[in-house]
C-alpha positions, 0 to 999 in steps of 0.5 A: 419121303417128302410131304409134297411127294406123298400129297402129290401121289395121293392126288394122282391115285385118287383121280387115276384110281377112280377112273380105273375103277370105273373102267375096269369095274364099271359094269359091276357098279352099274349092276349095283354090286360092289367089287372085291375090296382087294381089287379096289385097294390095288387099283388105288395102290398102283398109281400111288406107288408109280407117282411117288416113285417117279416124283422121288426119282425126279427129286434125286436126279434134280438134286444130284445135278444142282447145287441147291436142293429142290425140296422145300422145308416141310 
C-alpha cells in the first residue's frame, strides 16, 4: 500500500474515530469510566479500513484510465 494512502487513512481514522468515540461512548467518558478496549480499537479500525480501501480503489481506477500513474514515488 502506498505511503500516502496509509497517511491519509491515519488522519481520517484519528478524526472520525475520535468523533465516533465521543458520540457512542461520551456518556461513559463523562462519568469517568473507560470504554472497553475492543470498542475503541474497532471504532478507529473501521474508518481506517474504509479510507484506505476507497483511496486504493480511486488510485486503481484512475491509473487504469490514464497513461501516467497517479502514485508519486515514496
